[in-house]
TIBATOR-668111 format. One line per field, with one value per residue (C-alpha): x, y, z; residue in one letter. Coordinates in Angstrom, 1 decimal. Example, Ala and Ser with C-alpha at 12.3 -4.5 7.8 and 13.67 -1.06 7.14 Angstrom:
c1: c(12.3_13.7);
c2: c(-4.5_-1.1);
c3: c(7.8_7.1);
code: c(a_s);
This chain:
c1: c(-127.6_-127.5_-130.0_-127.5_-128.0_-131.5_-130.6_-129.2_-125.6_-123.2_-121.0_-118.9_-120.4_-119.3_-120.8_-124.0_-124.1_-123.7_-126.6_-128.7_-128.2_-129.3_-132.5_-133.0_-133.3_-136.2_-137.7_-137.7_-139.4_-142.0_-142.5_-143.0_-145.4_-147.3_-147.5_-148.9_-151.4_-152.5_-153.0_-155.1_-157.1_-157.8_-158.9_-161.6_-165.2_-167.5_-171.1_-173.6_-175.0_-178.7_-180.0_-180.7_-178.5_-179.1_-176.5_-176.6_-173.8_-173.3_-175.8_-178.4_-179.3_-177.3_-177.0_-174.0_-173.4_-172.9_-170.1_-168.0_-168.0_-168.1_-165.0_-165.0_-163.7_-164.6_-162.8_-164.9_-163.4_-165.9_-165.4_-166.5_-168.3_-168.7_-172.0_-173.5_-175.4_-178.4_-179.0_-181.6_-179.0_-180.3_-177.5_-177.0_-174.3_-171.7_-170.1_-166.8_-165.7_-163.6_-160.0_-158.4_-160.3_-159.6_-155.8_-156.2_-158.2_-155.5_-153.2_-155.5_-154.2_-154.8_-156.7_-155.3_-153.2_-156.3_-158.4_-156.0_-156.3_-160.0_-160.6_-162.6_-162.4_-165.1_-165.7_-169.0_-170.3_-173.7_-173.8_-176.2_-174.6_-174.7_-172.5_-169.9_-169.8_-169.1_-166.4_-164.9_-164.7_-163.1_-160.5_-159.8_-160.3_-161.3_-162.0_-165.7_-167.7_-171.2_-173.7_-175.4_-177.6_-180.9_-179.9_-178.6_-175.2_-173.0_-174.8_-174.9_-171.1_-170.4_-168.9_-171.5_-172.2_-175.4_-177.2_-180.5_-180.3_-178.4_-176.7_-173.2_-170.2_-166.9_-163.8_-165.8_-166.6_-170.1_-171.1_-170.5_-167.0_-166.1_-167.0_-165.0_-162.0_-162.1_-163.4_-167.1_-169.5_-170.6_-172.7_-169.5_-168.5_-171.6_-171.1_-168.8_-165.7_-162.9_-162.7_-162.3_-164.5_-163.8_-166.5_-166.4_-168.8_-169.7_-172.0_-174.7_-174.1_-172.1_-170.2_-168.6_-165.1_-163.4_-163.6_-161.0_-161.2_-158.9_-155.2_-156.2_-156.4_-153.2_-151.2_-153.5_-153.3_-151.2_-148.1_-147.4_-145.7_-143.1_-142.7_-142.1_-138.9_-137.4_-135.3_-137.9_-140.9_-144.4_-143.4_-146.1_-145.7_-146.0_-143.1_-139.7_-137.0_-138.4_-137.5_-136.3_-138.5_-138.3_-134.7_-135.2_-138.1_-140.9_-143.9_-144.4_-147.8_-147.3_-148.9_-152.5_-154.7_-156.5_-158.3_-155.9_-156.4_-155.9_-152.2_-149.9);
c2: c(160.2_159.6_157.6_154.7_154.4_152.9_150.8_147.2_146.8_146.9_143.8_141.7_139.2_136.3_137.7_138.4_134.8_133.4_135.6_134.7_130.9_131.4_133.1_130.4_127.8_129.9_130.3_126.6_126.0_128.5_126.9_123.5_125.0_126.7_123.3_121.7_124.6_124.3_120.5_121.1_123.7_121.1_118.7_121.0_119.6_121.4_122.6_122.1_125.4_124.9_128.5_129.7_132.8_135.2_137.6_140.3_140.4_141.6_139.1_139.6_137.4_134.2_131.7_130.7_127.7_130.1_131.9_128.7_129.1_125.3_124.7_122.6_125.4_129.0_131.7_134.7_138.0_139.8_143.3_146.0_149.0_152.6_153.9_157.1_156.2_158.1_158.6_155.7_153.4_153.5_153.0_154.7_153.3_155.7_155.5_154.0_150.8_150.4_151.8_148.9_146.3_148.3_148.1_144.3_144.1_146.1_143.1_140.7_140.1_137.3_134.4_131.7_130.0_129.5_128.4_125.7_124.3_124.1_127.2_130.4_133.7_136.3_139.4_139.8_143.2_144.2_147.4_147.6_146.1_149.3_151.1_148.4_147.9_151.6_151.5_148.4_150.1_153.2_151.1_149.1_145.7_142.6_140.0_138.8_140.9_140.4_142.2_140.5_143.5_142.6_139.1_137.1_136.0_138.6_138.2_134.4_134.2_137.1_139.4_141.9_141.9_143.5_142.2_143.6_141.0_138.0_137.0_138.6_136.7_138.5_136.5_133.4_134.6_135.1_138.2_136.3_135.2_138.7_140.0_137.2_138.1_141.7_143.0_143.4_144.0_147.5_149.3_150.8_147.3_147.0_146.8_145.1_143.1_142.2_138.5_135.5_132.4_129.2_126.8_123.4_122.1_118.4_118.2_120.7_120.7_123.5_123.3_126.0_124.9_127.9_131.6_134.0_137.7_140.6_139.7_136.3_137.9_140.0_137.8_139.1_142.7_145.8_143.9_142.8_139.5_141.5_144.2_141.6_140.6_144.1_145.8_148.5_146.0_147.3_150.5_150.0_151.4_147.9_146.4_145.7_147.1_150.5_153.7_152.1_154.1_157.6_158.5_157.7_160.1_157.5_157.8_155.2_153.6_153.8_156.2_157.3_154.7_155.9_154.4_153.1_155.9_158.6_158.1_160.6);
c3: c(202.5_198.8_196.6_196.7_200.5_199.9_196.9_196.8_197.9_195.0_194.9_192.6_190.1_192.3_195.4_193.5_192.3_195.8_197.1_194.0_194.7_198.3_197.1_194.4_197.2_198.7_195.2_194.6_197.9_197.0_193.6_195.1_197.7_194.8_193.0_196.1_196.5_192.8_193.3_196.4_194.4_191.7_194.3_195.6_195.3_192.9_193.0_190.3_188.9_188.6_188.4_184.8_184.8_181.9_180.6_177.9_175.3_171.7_170.3_173.0_175.9_176.6_179.4_181.4_179.1_176.1_177.9_177.6_173.8_173.5_175.7_178.9_181.2_181.9_183.9_184.8_185.8_188.1_186.7_189.1_187.9_189.3_190.6_191.9_195.1_196.4_200.1_200.1_198.5_195.0_192.5_189.2_186.9_185.6_182.2_183.3_185.0_188.1_187.5_189.4_187.4_184.2_185.0_185.3_182.1_180.3_180.8_178.9_175.5_173.0_174.7_172.3_175.0_177.1_174.2_173.1_176.6_176.5_178.5_177.8_179.6_180.0_182.1_183.8_185.1_186.6_184.6_181.6_178.5_176.4_179.0_179.3_175.6_175.0_177.7_176.2_172.8_174.4_176.1_172.9_174.6_172.7_175.4_175.8_178.2_179.4_181.6_184.5_185.3_186.9_187.7_190.7_189.3_191.0_194.3_194.2_193.6_196.1_193.6_194.8_198.5_199.7_202.8_201.4_198.6_200.0_203.2_203.6_202.5_202.0_201.1_201.9_205.4_206.8_208.7_212.0_210.9_209.8_213.3_214.9_212.8_213.9_210.5_211.1_208.3_207.6_205.0_203.7_202.5_200.4_196.7_194.1_195.0_192.6_192.0_189.6_189.4_187.6_186.1_184.5_181.8_181.4_178.5_179.2_183.0_184.6_187.9_190.0_191.0_192.4_193.4_194.8_195.7_196.8_196.7_195.3_191.9_192.0_189.7_186.9_188.0_187.3_186.1_189.7_188.7_186.6_189.3_191.9_190.0_190.2_192.8_193.4_193.6_193.4_195.2_197.8_201.4_203.0_201.1_202.5_202.4_202.9_201.0_197.7_195.3_196.8_196.1_192.4_192.2_192.4_194.6_197.4_196.7_193.0_190.6_191.3_189.8_186.6_183.7_181.1_178.6_181.2_181.8_180.2);
code: c(m_t_a_m_t_y_l_p_e_v_v_s_r_d_e_w_l_r_a_r_k_e_l_l_t_q_e_k_e_a_t_r_a_r_d_r_l_n_a_a_r_r_r_l_p_m_v_r_v_e_k_p_y_v_f_e_g_p_d_g_e_v_g_l_l_e_l_f_e_g_r_p_q_l_v_v_h_h_f_m_w_t_f_d_i_d_a_d_g_t_e_h_p_r_e_t_g_c_p_s_c_s_s_a_a_d_q_l_g_n_l_r_q_l_h_v_r_g_t_s_l_a_a_v_t_r_a_p_y_p_q_l_a_a_f_r_a_r_m_g_w_s_f_p_w_y_s_s_a_g_g_d_f_n_y_d_f_h_a_t_v_d_e_r_v_t_p_v_q_v_f_h_r_s_e_a_e_l_a_e_a_g_t_p_w_s_e_g_m_r_g_d_w_p_g_i_s_a_f_l_r_v_g_d_e_v_f_h_t_y_s_t_f_g_r_g_i_e_e_f_h_n_g_y_p_h_l_d_l_t_a_l_g_r_q_e_a_w_e_e_p_k_g_r_a_v_p_l_g_l_q_v_g_g_p_a_l_r_l_p_d_e_y_l);
């Protein structure tokens, strides 16, 4: 078999157009479904945030209200960190953030289009601020980034899951619900989880409106929306049709995940 065996069928422009129009029907259905989903998301109730969370940033300690930068909305990227863990569970933060979160952060550019729509964006990490600030400088990023080290923010919003600190909740499921779903909680699941949370400010009151984790954040990650438009896709083993990437010399599963400045 040649490489062409695994690639899309070669057809005339007219045949391609007919197939493209058939797919367009499905795409429009998905777009309308997404619009309905987004509307349902906007209709979610919200929870008043009453705990006085404290973060450390470039100008010292600030509260959650300051992360809004005067705007009515705030999107928080829960940026995972890497830790060395002792046998007794004691964590020691390393000098680098999570490679997966770093690849997502590398996609963040100018935030102007959020700002003109009354929305601020910030990353929050439970590593000490001097370490994340040094890592941010190394990566050349400019988005706002704050440390929640020593506080409850990560635990309360389930971006860090540790049954020793707060009751287990993973992907909005309790420990009992995880067991019922066939994915029981274990100590190996303890630690940071990738996620995004949204907040709304009304005057000086702050409300939590939304959080999502895991694949819920993939539209902001690794260039996936662009890769999903291509013939080879994300080059992941679970994708259909199988075998697309290998004949062209690409690795199924994509390149080994590294920090942004470690790619050749």
